[in-house]
N, C-alpha and C positions, 0 to 999 in steps of 0.2 A: 508260316509257323514260327519263323525266327522273330518276327515282330510281336507275336503274341506273348512271348516270355517277358520282354520289358513292360508291356502293358499290364500283365498280371502282377508283376512286381510293383509297379506304380500303384495299382489298385490296392495291393496289400498295405503299402506304406500309407496311402491316403486313408484307408480304413482304420489303421492303427492311430494315425494322427487325429482323426475325428473322434475315436474312442477316448483318447487321452484328453482331448478338448472337452468332451462331455463330462468326463470324470473331474477335470479341474474346475469346470463351471459348477458342478455339484458341490465340491468342497468350498468354493468361494461363496456360493449362495447360502450355504449352511454356516458360514463364518467358522470353518473348522481350523483349529490350531495346527493341524497336521499339514496344512497347505505348503509351508516352506520346505518341509522334508520330502513331501510327495512330489513336488515340482521337480526336484533333482533326479527323480527316478524315471522321468519321461525321456523318450528318445530325442525329442527336439523341444526342450523347455522354452528356449528363447523365442522360437517361431510361434509356439503355442500361445505364450503370453502376449506376444506382439499382435497376434491375430485377434485376441480378445480386446485389446486396447484400440486397435484399428476399427473394429466393428462398433465399438462403443462410441468412438468419435463420429463415425458415419451415422449412427442412430441418433446421436444428439443433434446433428445437423439436419436430419430428416424432421426431427421435432421442431426445429426452428425454420422449416422450409417456407413458412408463410412470409417471412422477411425476404427470402430470396425471390419469391413470386412477386411480392410488392415492389421490388426493385427491378422487375422485368428481366431477370437473368435468363439468358437463352438456355434451351435444354442442354446443350453441350457444356455451358458454363455451370449449370446446376449440377451435372454429374461431376465436373471438375471440382466444384466446391465441396461436394460430399467427400471426394477422394482427398482433397487438401485437409479438411477437418479430420479425416481418418488418420492422416499423417501427423497433424499438429498435436492431437490428443496424446499419443504415446510420447511425443517429445516433452510435453508439459509434465506428464507423469514421471518421466525420467529425471527431469529437473527436481521435482519434489522428492524423488527417491534419493538423489544425491544429497539433498539438504538433510533428510532424515538420517542417512548413513553417516554424514559428517557430524551431526549432533550426537548420535549414539557412540561414534568412535571417540569424540573429544571428551564427552562428559561421563560415559559409562564404559569406555574401553571395549566396546563391542567389536568383534572381528569378522562379522559376516561379509563375504565378498560383495562389492558394490553391484555387480551384475545380478546377483541373486535378489538384492533389494529392488532393483529395477523390475525384475520379473514379477516380484510380489506386487509392486505398485501397478503394473500393467494388469495383473489378474484381479486386482481390487476394483478394476473398472467394470467387472461383470454386471453389477446392477444397472449400469448405464446403458447396457444393451436394450433396456426398455425406454431409452431416451426418446424414441419416436412417439411416446405417449404425450409429449409436449405439444403435438399437433392439436390436441383437444384443448383449445384455449379456455373452455369453460371449467376445466379442472384446476386452473390457476397454477400456483407455485408448488402445490403439494406433491405431485409425482416427482419432480426434480429434487425437492427437499428430502423426500423419503429415499430416493436413489443415492443421493450424495451422502446422507447419514449412514446408510447401509454400507457404502463403500468405505467411509472412514472407520466404521466398526471393523470391517475386514482388515484394513491397514493396521489398526491398533492390535488386534489379536495376532495377526501374522508377524508383525514386528516384535511383539513380545515373545512369541514362540521361536521365531527364527534367530533372534539375537540373544535369547536366553536372558531376558530382562524381567524385572519385577513389574507389576501392573503400573505402579506410579512412575517407574523409569520409562516404560513404553509410552505412557500418557505425556510425560514431559518431552520425550523425543518427538512425538507427533506434533505437539503444540509448538515447540520451538522451531521445528522444521517448517511448519506452516507459516509461522511468523517470519522466518528468514526469507522464504520465497515471496511472501507478501511485501516485505520491506524492499527487496530487490525490484519488484514490479512497480512499487511506488517511486523509487529513485529513477527508474528507467521508463516511467510511464509514457512520456511524450514520444520518446524514441521508439518504444515498442508499438505504440499506437500508429505512428506514421509508417513504420515498416509493415505492420499488419494491413493497413489500408492499401499500400502499394502491392503487397503480395496478393490480396484478395482481388484487387482490380486486374492484376496481370493474369490471374488464373480464371476468374469468372467473366472478365470483360465488362464488369459493372462496378460502379462506385458504391460498394456496399457499406463503406464507412465503418469497418469493423475495428473501431478504436476500443480502448479498454472500457471507456464509459458506455459505449454502445453495446459492448459484449455483456456488461453487467446488466443493462436494461433488458437485453435480449434474454439472458439467462433467467432473469426474474419473471419473464413472461409478460412484462409490461407492454413492450412493443407488439408482441404477438396478439394480445387481447385487443389493443387499440386498433390494429390492422383488421382483425376479424370483425370488430364492431363497425369500423368504417366501411368495410366491404358489405356487411349486412345492411347498413343504412342505405348504401348506394343501390343495392338490389331492391330493397323495399321501396325506395323512391321510384325506381323504374317500373316496378309492378303497379304502384299507385298511379303513375302517369298513364300506363296502358289501360288501367281500369277506368280512369277518367275519360280518356279518349274514346273508349268503347261505349261508355254511356252517352257521350255527346254525339 
């Protein structure tokens, strides 16, 4: 009987967390300007936003799973790769959030706490929960383009509402923040690519080659479509060979 009380309390906390998560996703999907204010009303806003960003990273990696299979990543390495991408995506969003916060503070004297900006950027990953659609190579780049555009719209609206900026100020903040992050990535391109390669090899046990160039090709769907076509041709050749041997 004594153990049932903590279990009931945990169930209540979990139910409340899932309800807040569902509500936050609804606000994000609707691109609601109320998102920054409502987030602060949740019991665990940081964990809630981190959950969204983590699951978005996992879903994106599932969408790119063809590359993992093509590199013959072991099942354990595949799961580890999903977990790693789930961790890397919130980190990259936090870096972008810091850039946006810095631009808004310097140019427009915005005073929103940095941690709230990070939470908003994590929640803006909500459309990327559909990243698993990237497995359908025949869809091309369109699903990812739609999801990323949707996410940037969430960021624009939430930054404007949360930092009390005009529309043009929010647009400048987002544009300059994006350019700042891109510039840093270009300057540190080789170092980041080498570190990414080593990290993926250590976690998945496979030379996945996740350099920045490879990531761009992967995100564009180019490698995925080429892999699907190559596998399709191999299967077709095998079936044609079996048919020829059967006739002979």
